[in-house]
N, C-alpha and C positions, 0 to 999 in steps of 0.2 A: 232687295230680296232678303228676308229674314232667314238667318241660319242658326237654328237651335240644336239640331242633332242631324247626323248623317242619315238620310232616308235610305241609303243603300242597306244599312244594317237593319232597319225596320223591315224592309221588304224581304231580305234574306232570312231574317228570323221568322217572319210570317210563313214563308215558303217551307222552311224546315219543319215548322210545327203543324203545317196543314195536313189534313187527311189525304191519303192517296199519294200517287207518284207525281212529282212536280219536276219539270225540266228547268234547270237554273240558267237563265239568260240575263242575269242581273248585273254582275260585276265583270270587269275585264281581266279575269285570270286566265291566261292562255292554257289550253289543255294539251298542246302538242309536245311539251317536254323541252328541256334545256339541251343545248349541245353538249357533247361528251366532255369538252374542255372544262365545263363548270365542275363536274364531279372530280375530274382528274386534278383540277386545281385545289379543291378542298382536301383531297387525299394527300397531295404533296404538301400543303400547308400543315396538315396535322402532324407530319413527320419533322417539322422544323423545330418547334419548342423554343425554350429559353426566351431571349429577347424578342423573338418574333411573335410571342404570345402577349406582348405588352401593347400599350397604346401605339397606334400608327401616328404619323404626322397628322396634325389636325386638318390640314388641307387635303389629305389623302396620300396614299402610297405614291411615291415618286414615279415609279414605273407606270402605274395606271394613269397618272396625270399626263405623263409624256405620251402615252398611247392616245388619250383623248385629244391632246393638243395636235398630234400628228394627223389624226383622222379629220380634224376640223380646220387644220391649217391656221392655228392660232398660237401665240406664245404660251409656254407651259405655265408661266406666272399668272395667266388669266384664269386658270382652271382651279375650281374648288370642288372637291368630291364631297357629296352631301348624303344625308340619310334619305335616299330616294329622290325622285323628282319633286315630291311634295315639299321637301325642305328647300330645294333649289328655288322653287317658285316663291315660297315664303321669303327667302333671303332677298330675291330680286325685288319683290313688292315692298318689303320693309325698307330696303335701301332707297327706293323711289320716294317713299313717304317720309323718310327721315331727313330730307334735304331742305326743309322749309321752302319747298317749291310748289305748294298747293296740297290739297288733301283729297282730290277727286281721283278715282280710278275708273277708267273707261273699260267696260267689259262688253263682250258680245252677248246677244240673246238669240238662240239658246246658249247657255253657258255651263261649263263644268262647275258644279255647285261649290267646290272647294275654293274657287277664286273669290266669289262674293263672301264666302265664309272667312277667308283670310283677310279680305278687305275690312270686314266688320271687326275682326279681332284686332287689326292694326289701327283701328280708329279712322279709317278712310270713308269717303262718301262714294257710293256706287252710282255710276252713270252708264246706262245701257244703250247699245246700238244694235238694232235688229239685223240679223242676217237675212239674205233673200231666201226664196223658196228652195234653193239648192244648197243652202248653208253657207254661201259665200258672203264676204264682208266687203262693202263698198268703202274704200278709204276716204272718199269725199264725205260720207256720212260720219265717219270717225272724226274727220277734221271739223265738221260742223258741231259735233258734240264736245270737242275739246275746247279748253279755254286756259287762261292764265292760272286757273285753280287746278288744272290737270297735272297730277304728279306722275301718273302711271297709266299705261295702256297695256292690257293683257290679251294676248292672242294665242291660239293653239292650232297648229297645222302640222300634219293631218289632224282634223278636228274630231274631238269627242264632245257632243254626241252625233254631229251631222255627217261626218266622213268627208267634209270638204277639204280640198288641198289648195292652199293659196299659191298662186303663181308668183314669179319674181317681181313683176310690176306691182302687185299688191304689197309685197313685203317692202319694196323700196319706198312706196308711198306712205306706208305706215311708219317707217323709220323717219321719214320727212315730217310727218305730223308730230311725232315725238320731239324732234329737233325744234320745230317751229314753236312749240309750247313749253320748252325746257322740261320735258317729261322724259321718262324712261319707258321704252317698249320692252316688256317682258314677253319673250317668244318661247312658248312651251312646245318643244319639238320631240316629245317622247315617242311619237309614232312614226319617226322619220324612216324606219325600215319597212313601213307598211303604206307605201305609195303605189297605187295601181294606175295612176294617170300619167306618170312620167313628168309631172310639172312641179313637183315639190321644190321649193326654194327656201333656204335658210336665211334668217335675218343676219347671219354671219357674213353673207355675201355682200352686205352693205357695211362699209367701214364707217363706224360712228361710235361716239362715246355715249350715245343715247339709246343703246340697246343691250340687254342682257339676255342671253340665250340659255335655256335650261333643257336638260335631257335626262335620260335614265336608261338603265339596262333591264328594267323590270319586264317590259314588253319585248324588247329586242331579243333577250335570251330566255323569255318565259320563266323569270325568277322574281316574281313580285314580292316574295318573302325575304329576299336578300337585302333590299333597301340600299341600292347603290345608284345614286344619281349624280348630277354635276351641274354646276353653273359656270358659264364662260362670261367673264366680267371685264369690262374695260379698266384700264389702269387707274383712272381717277376714282373708281368705286370699289376696287378689289380689296383694299385694306379694311374698309367698313364691313364688307361682306364677310371677310375672313374672321373679323372680330365677333360679329354676331353669331356666326357659325360655331365658333369656339365656346362662346358663352351659352349657346343653346344646347349643344351636343358634345362639347369637348372634341370628340372625334367620331368617325364612323366605325363600322365593323371591319377589322383587319382581315379575318378569313374570307368574308364576302368580297372584299376588294381584291384580295389575292386570287380568288377563283375567277372573277371577272377578267382580271388582267391575263390570266392563263387562257381563258376562252377567246379573248381578243387576238392572241397569238396563234391559236390553233383552229379556229372555226372557219370552215370553208364557206364562201359566199353561197354555195348551193343550199346550205341550211336556211338562209333567209329567203331564197327564192322558193323553196319548197313550202315554207310557211305562207308566203304571199299567194302561191298557187292554191293552197288549201283554203285560205280565207275567201279568195275570189270564187272558188267553187261553191263555198257555203253561201256567199252572197247571192249567187245565181239561183241556187236551190231555194233559198228563203224568199227572195223577191218573186220568183215564179209562183210560189205558193200564195204569196200576198196578192198577186194578180187574181188568182182563183178565189180568194176570200173577199175580193172587191175593195181592197185597201189601197190607199195612197201610200207612197213610201219614198224615202231618200235613196238615191243610187250612190253608194259611197265611192269616193275617189281614193280614199285612204282609211287608215285605222281598221277597226273590225266591229262596227256597230251599224245597225239599220234602225231608222225611225219609221214608224208606221202609224197611219191614222185609219181607223176602222169606222164604218158607218154606224151611227147611233150610239157611240160610246166615247166619252172624253178621256183624256189621259190623266185622270186623277189618281190619287193614292187609293181611294176606295175602289175604283174600277180596276186598278192593278191587283188588289186583293181578290176581286171578283174573277179575274182571269186565272189567278192561281187556283181558286176553289173550283171553278166551273170548266176551265179549259186545261188545267194542269200545266200551264206555262207561266213562268215568272220573268217579267221584264221590269223596266223602270218607268214610272209615270213621267210624262212629258212635262208636267207642271213643276217637277223638281229641277228642271233646267231653265226655268224662266217662264215668260208669258208668250213668246213668239210661237212656240210649238206646244202650248199647254194642252192641246187636244190630241196629242200624239203619244205614243209609247216608244221607248228605246229598248232594243234587244241586242245583247252582246253575243256575237257568233263564235263563242269560245267553248263550245261543247260538241262532242261527237254526235250528239242527238239532235242536231239542227234539222235533219230530215223529219224526224218524228215530231219535233215542235211545230214545224211548218204544217204537217198533216193535221195536228190537233187544232191549230188556229183555223185552217180551212174548214174543218168539220164544225167547229164552234160557230163560225160566222156564216156558214152556208145556210 
């Protein structure tokens, strides 16, 4: 999968420049607002001054690392706070590819396009395993695709773009595949607070030196601009990950980490439940409309995206622009996520105008 430029930005730029009103369902920027603890933490940080306005520890504020470690039941030494989940994934993949243990990276299809982009940037070779019609991954097919040249396996659950949530058995078997091939499983769990199935299982539940788990507070707290993520790294890899993180970024944002730490202390679980309830309501509204439009669609178990296939129109970039111009709805082309769902479109349900977007699509395809 060639990766020359982020198609997200091309689609968003086209939508902004289009004539008429366009509903943005392109990127996963939550619209429901951060918990009060984020703003409270920023205000408290602004009053500190002095040394607290200088570099934080490269691996992250100690208190935040302790909170992440407590939440995930891991040693604090394994936690590296990163510049968003994107850097955490980069660090995990880079570590896997730097061990002289092969140069192949096994990816799912459909795939979040930044994974093949990072693979290409790091000099790895992409190997794809197709998900089934529900977006789930068969570990037996991953095992068949893996070899002694496999350095890394990258998975994402809850999944973007399909919404699939991998159960414990799948995660256990994926770790086993990584172990059998001396590879590292990089498990991106950024949507862990958006599981509607009740079956989400972290790769951390499997005790292994062959898995690195990544996460972020971007979706959890609706703060995609803060760029606070983390990697949880086994002992034998953590020094290499810390070094690459320091050489890449020196450190992350101290005020952003301070605010996230405060939010972790003060945010009631009801905040997360309300957000899940809102997204589930939007999924129901949107998929009911897709039924009326004669579309096939994924039924998300997690995250906040729906993929849809409409009669007579493939999920190309050209047709994405066509939906913007003629229907007034901006989604993402399925072809940007690989070949398995290249005749589908992906819609992010992070706008209060989901009802209106659904009505527009029904009218357009009726």
